[in-house]
C-alpha positions in Angstrom: 0.0 0.0 0.0 2.8 2.4 0.8 4.5 1.7 -2.5 1.2 2.2 -4.4 0.4 5.5 -2.6 4.0 6.8 -3.1 3.6 6.3 -6.8 0.9 9.0 -6.8 2.9 11.2 -4.5 0.6 10.4 -1.6 1.7 10.0 2.0 0.7 7.1 4.2 0.1 8.1 7.9 -0.6 5.3 10.4 -2.6 5.8 13.5 -1.1 4.4 16.7 -3.4 6.7 18.7 -4.7 4.7 21.6 -3.5 4.7 25.2 -1.4 1.6 25.8 -1.0 -0.7 28.8 2.4 -1.3 30.2 2.7 -4.8 28.6 1.9 -3.4 25.1 4.7 -0.9 24.7 7.3 -3.4 23.5 5.1 -4.7 20.7 4.0 -1.2 19.8 7.6 0.0 19.5 8.6 -3.0 17.4 5.6 -2.3 15.1 6.7 1.3 14.7 10.1 0.2 13.6 8.6 -2.1 11.0 6.3 0.7 9.8 9.4 3.0 9.4 11.3 0.3 7.5 8.5 -0.1 4.9 8.4 3.6 4.2 5.4 4.9 6.3 5.6 8.7 6.2 4.4 9.5 9.7 2.7 8.2 12.9 -0.4 9.7 14.5 -0.1 9.0 18.2 -1.9 9.8 21.5 0.2 8.1 24.1 3.1 10.4 24.9 4.9 7.7 26.9 5.9 6.2 23.5 8.4 9.1 23.2 10.3 7.6 26.1 11.2 4.5 24.0 13.8 4.0 21.2 11.7 5.1 18.2 13.1 5.4 14.7 13.5 8.9 13.2 9.9 8.8 11.9 7.7 11.9 11.6 5.2 12.3 14.5 1.8 13.8 14.4 -0.2 14.5 17.6 -3.6 12.8 17.4 -6.8 14.8 18.0 -7.1 12.4 21.0 -4.4 14.5 22.6 -7.1 17.2 23.0 -5.3 19.9 21.1 -7.3 23.0 21.9 -4.9 25.7 23.1 -1.7 27.4 21.8 0.1 26.4 25.0 -0.7 22.7 24.5 0.3 22.8 20.8 3.5 24.6 21.7 4.3 21.8 24.2 3.7 19.2 21.5 6.0 21.1 19.1 8.7 21.2 21.8 8.4 17.4 22.2 9.2 17.0 18.5 5.8 16.7 16.9 5.7 18.1 13.3 1.9 18.3 13.2 -1.0 18.6 15.6 -4.5 17.3 14.6 -6.8 19.9 16.2 -9.8 19.2 18.3 -13.0 19.3 16.4 -14.6 21.8 18.8 -12.4 24.7 17.9 -13.8 27.8 16.2 -12.0 29.6 13.3 -10.8 32.2 15.7 -9.3 29.6 18.1 -7.6 27.9 15.1 -6.1 31.2 13.9 -4.9 32.0 17.5 -3.0 28.7 17.7 -1.4 29.2 14.3 -0.4 32.8 15.2 1.1 31.6 18.5 2.8 28.5 17.1 3.5 29.1 13.4 6.2 26.4 13.2 4.0 23.4 13.5 1.6 22.1 10.9 -2.1 22.2 11.9 -4.6 19.5 10.7 -8.3 20.2 11.0 -11.4 18.0 10.6 -13.7 19.1 7.9 -16.1 16.2 7.6 -17.5 13.2 9.4 -18.9 12.0 12.6 -18.8 14.1 15.8 -18.5 13.0 19.4 -20.6 14.9 21.9 -17.6 15.3 24.2 -14.3 17.1 23.8 -11.8 15.2 21.6 -9.9 12.7 23.7 -11.9 13.6 26.8 -14.8 11.3 26.7 -15.0 8.8 29.6 -18.6 7.8 29.6 -18.0 4.5 27.8 -15.2 3.6 30.2 -17.3 4.4 33.3 -20.5 2.7 32.2 -19.2 -0.2 30.1 -15.5 -0.6 31.0 -14.8 0.1 27.3 -12.5 3.0 26.8 -12.9 5.4 23.9 -9.2 6.1 24.3 -8.6 2.5 23.5 -10.7 2.4 20.4 -13.6 0.6 22.1 -16.2 3.2 22.6 -19.7 1.8 23.3 -21.2 5.0 21.7 -23.6 6.0 24.5 -24.0 9.3 22.7 -25.9 7.5 19.9 -28.5 5.9 22.3 -32.0 7.1 23.2 -32.7 8.9 26.5 -35.5 10.4 28.5 -34.7 14.0 29.6 -35.8 14.8 33.2 -35.3 17.9 35.4 -33.8 17.9 38.9 -37.2 16.9 40.3 -37.4 13.9 37.9 -40.1 15.5 35.9 -40.2 15.1 32.2 -38.8 18.0 30.2 -40.8 19.2 27.2 -39.4 19.9 23.7 -40.2 23.0 21.6 -43.5 21.5 20.5 -44.6 20.7 24.1 -43.9 17.0 23.8 -42.0 15.1 26.5 -38.4 14.3 25.6 -38.9 10.6 25.8 -36.5 8.1 24.2 -34.9 10.7 22.0 -31.3 10.8 20.7 -30.5 14.0 22.5 -26.7 13.4 22.5 -26.4 12.3 18.8 -24.7 15.0 16.9 -25.1 15.5 13.2 -22.1 15.0 11.0 -19.5 17.7 10.5 -19.4 19.5 7.2 -17.1 22.5 6.7 -16.9 22.3 3.0 -18.0 25.9 2.7 -15.1 27.1 4.8 -12.0 25.6 3.2 -10.5 28.9 2.1 -11.2 30.3 5.5 -9.4 27.4 7.2 -6.5 27.8 4.9 -6.2 31.5 5.7 -6.3 30.6 9.4 -3.2 28.4 9.1 -4.6 24.9 8.5 -2.3 22.9 6.3 -4.2 19.6 6.1 -7.9 18.7 6.0 -9.0 15.6 7.7 -12.1 13.5 6.8 -13.3 11.2 9.6 -13.9 7.7 8.2 -14.0 5.2 11.0 -16.1 2.1 10.0 -17.2 3.9 6.8 -17.5 1.8 3.6 -15.8 2.2 0.2 -18.8 4.1 -1.3 -18.6 6.7 1.5 -14.8 7.1 0.9 -15.1 7.4 -2.8 -17.9 10.0 -2.7 -16.7 12.2 0.2 -13.0 12.3 -0.9 -14.1 13.2 -4.4 -16.3 15.9 -3.0 -13.5 17.5 -1.1 -11.0 16.8 -3.9 -13.0 19.0 -6.3 -13.2 21.8 -3.8 -9.5 21.6 -2.7 -8.3 21.7 -6.3 -9.6 25.2 -6.5 -6.8 26.2 -4.1 -3.9 24.2 -5.5 -2.4 23.1 -8.8 -3.8 19.7 -9.8 -1.0 17.2 -10.2 -3.0 14.2 -11.5 -5.9 13.5 -13.9 -9.1 12.3 -12.2 -12.0 10.8 -14.1 -15.4 10.0 -12.4 -18.6 8.4 -13.4 -20.6 10.4 -10.8 -21.2 13.8 -9.3 -20.0 13.9 -5.7 -22.7 14.6 -3.2 -22.2 14.1 0.6 -25.9 13.5 1.2 -25.8 10.4 -1.1 -23.7 8.3 1.3 -23.7 8.0 5.1 -25.2 11.3 6.3 -26.8 12.3 9.6 -27.4 15.8 8.5 -24.8 18.5 8.6 -23.4 21.0 11.0 -20.4 23.3 10.9 -20.2 22.8 14.7 -18.5 25.7 16.5 -16.9 27.2 13.3 -18.4 30.6 13.9 -20.0 30.0 17.3 -22.8 27.7 18.4 -25.2 27.1 15.6 -28.5 25.1 15.6 -29.4 22.4 15.0 -26.3 20.4 16.0 -28.0 17.1 16.9 -30.5 14.8 15.3 -32.9 13.7 18.0 -34.8 11.3 15.8 -32.1 8.8 14.8 -28.4 8.2 15.2 -28.3 6.5 11.8 -27.8 7.8 8.3 -30.8 9.9 7.2 -29.4 10.7 3.8 -30.9 13.4 1.5 -34.3 15.1 1.9 -36.4 14.2 -1.1 -40.0 15.3 -0.2 -43.0 14.7 2.0 -45.3 11.7 2.8 -48.9 12.8 2.3 -50.7 9.5 3.2 -49.7 6.0 4.3 -52.0 3.0 3.7 -50.4 -0.4 4.5 -47.4 -0.8 2.2 -48.2 2.2 0.0 -47.2 5.8 0.5 -48.6 8.8 -1.4 -45.7 11.3 -1.6 -44.8 14.7 -3.0 -41.2 14.5 -4.2 -38.7 17.3 -4.7 -38.2 18.4 -8.3 -35.7 16.1 -10.1 -35.9 13.2 -7.6 -36.3 9.8 -9.2 -36.7 6.7 -7.0 -35.5 3.2 -8.0 -36.4 -0.2 -6.7 -34.2 -1.0 -3.7 -33.6 2.6 -2.6 -33.5 3.1 1.1 -35.9 5.6 2.7 -36.4 7.0 6.2 -39.1 9.0 7.9 -38.5 10.0 11.5 -36.2 7.3 12.8 -37.8 4.6 10.7 -36.2 3.0 7.7 -37.7 1.0 4.8 -37.0 0.4 1.1 -38.7 0.9 -2.2 -40.4 -2.1 -3.9 -42.1 -0.1 -6.7 -43.0 3.3 -7.9 -46.2 4.4 -9.8 -46.4 8.1 -10.2 -46.6 9.6 -6.7 -47.4 6.2 -5.1 -44.5 4.3 -3.6 -44.7 0.6 -2.7 -42.5 -0.1 0.3 -41.3 -3.3 1.9 -43.3 -2.9 5.2 -46.1 -0.8 6.7 -45.0 2.4 8.5 -45.2 2.5 12.3 -44.4 6.3 12.2 -47.4 8.5 11.8 -46.9 10.6 8.7 -49.1 13.3 10.1 -46.6 14.0 12.8 -43.4 13.2 10.9 -43.7 13.5 7.2 -40.3 14.5 6.0 -39.0 11.8 3.6 -35.3 11.1 3.2 -33.4 8.7 1.0 -30.3 7.2 2.6 -29.5 4.7 -0.2 -29.7 5.8 -3.9 -29.0 2.5 -5.6 -28.3 4.1 -9.0 -25.8 6.6 -7.5 -24.0 3.8 -5.6 -23.8 1.6 -8.7 -22.1 4.4 -10.7 -19.5 5.2 -8.0 -16.2 4.9 -9.7 -13.2 7.2 -9.6 -9.9 6.8 -11.3 -6.7 8.8 -10.7 -3.9 8.9 -13.2 -0.5 10.7 -13.2 0.4 12.6 -16.4 3.8 11.6 -17.7 6.0 12.7 -20.6 7.3 10.0 -22.9 10.6 10.4 -24.8 11.7 7.8 -27.4 15.2 8.3 -28.8 17.5 6.6 -31.3 20.8 5.3 -29.9 23.9 3.9 -31.5 22.9 0.3 -30.9 19.1 0.6 -30.6 16.7 2.9 -28.8 16.1 4.5 -25.4 12.6 5.0 -23.8 11.9 7.3 -20.9 8.4 7.4 -19.3 8.2 10.0 -16.6 11.4 9.5 -14.5 12.0 5.9 -15.6 14.3 5.1 -18.5 15.5 1.9 -20.2 17.9 1.2 -23.1 17.1 -1.5 -25.7 19.5 -3.0 -28.3 17.7 -3.4 -31.6 18.5 -3.1 -35.3 17.7 0.1 -37.2 15.5 -1.1 -40.0 14.2 1.8 -42.2 10.4 1.8 -42.5 8.7 1.6 -45.9 6.0 4.0 -44.7 7.7 6.7 -42.6 4.6 8.4 -41.4 2.9 5.2 -40.4 5.9 4.0 -38.5 6.2 7.1 -36.4 2.4 7.0 -35.7 2.7 3.4 -34.6 5.5 4.2 -32.2 3.5 7.1 -30.8 0.3 5.1 -30.4 1.8 2.0 -28.8 4.0 3.9 -26.3 0.9 6.0 -25.2 -1.0 2.8 -24.2 -0.3 2.9 -20.5 -3.4 0.8 -19.8 -4.0 -0.3 -16.1 -0.9 1.6 -14.9 -1.3 4.7 -12.7 -0.1 6.8 -15.6 -1.5 8.6 -18.6 0.5 9.9 -21.5 0.7 13.7 -21.5 3.2 14.2 -24.3 5.1 11.8 -26.6 8.3 13.0 -28.2 10.1 11.0 -30.8 13.8 11.7 -31.5 14.4 9.0 -34.1 14.3 8.3 -37.7 11.2 6.4 -38.9 12.3 2.8 -38.3 10.2 -0.3 -38.5 9.6 -1.8 -35.1 7.0 -4.5 -34.5 4.1 -3.6 -32.3 4.9 -6.5 -30.0 8.4 -5.1 -29.4 7.1 -1.6 -28.7 4.6 -3.0 -26.2 7.3 -5.1 -24.5 9.6 -2.0 -24.2 6.8 0.1 -22.8 5.9 -2.6 -20.2 9.6 -3.1 -19.1 10.1 0.7 -18.8 6.9 1.4 -16.7 7.6 -1.3 -14.1 
């Protein structure tokens, strides 16, 4: 994986960001040495006691689990030798800027997308206390995603804004972070790296969300590769609890989704009536449903079995009353997921030259020499075009031909020989 990533000029950072027990340090240090040997670019760590051991000269990043919220703490990490601090998600843009201004000689990494914990980064102990499962050991029981009754100090029910008791509601379940509208602002504040949370997310989520931010980020930097996609990135199309910019510019509402801790997806319309397994709906303009699509209303999920005009056949009757909760969401768009494909290629220049005893071929920064007889071509134009065409066929490699230059007389070279030379050079 490291070799593959490095081909694209991409770094590989490995998380070793849990707190360790005494008997685990020896194995952890041995693992870190092996990671260094295979070319891993940096470690993201939480347990500072690791610094007391004989570590290789590998680059260190301070995990968000270190609760990096103040200039003083980030300066402390810099003095310990950390090259980057992954900031706590709870920081505002002003707090991020203040850290950069106070400690400009350390890189700052900030979360821009993904799941949020209701507690400060690295400071949640509810799972450890209630279930003996430490979030700082990667074993969070996710109590913040459970349903609760909210009572006052006299054990009386608390009412919500509509006058209903807050009974079995997901009051601690935050919506997902989305700061895609603030990338330039984060850059100006001193952030050098954007981080997408992806724990337990599937390949569809990664493909969609990374593509979404790749498009936005390319507006701020020179694109170094060619990317082709069969879809239009949309964060609401894969795992999505709703969106919040959190404390970016102070507290904003809503931050939590009290109805469900699961993926709600994209809002697509309203349920007007429900009769058994049939819904009458009013869909948003442009929304087309497909068999197998996943839908939600309130905290209830179901799937599409058929569509006839504004009537939807679903796989089970609703238990949710559409008169009290009628907003319809789609959390699985089967057609969108089917078309999720993204390909990244590196443009390379190709140089083919005549040598005294044969030819040389350079593709990007790789060059090979080949001995071969100089046999003049009967059709000079066709010979040169064959050379150009065959050397440009980079196929399943990570590369795409940007420019092919031929510095040779038009010799006859069989297509099979040109293909062999190209393959041997690109390896």
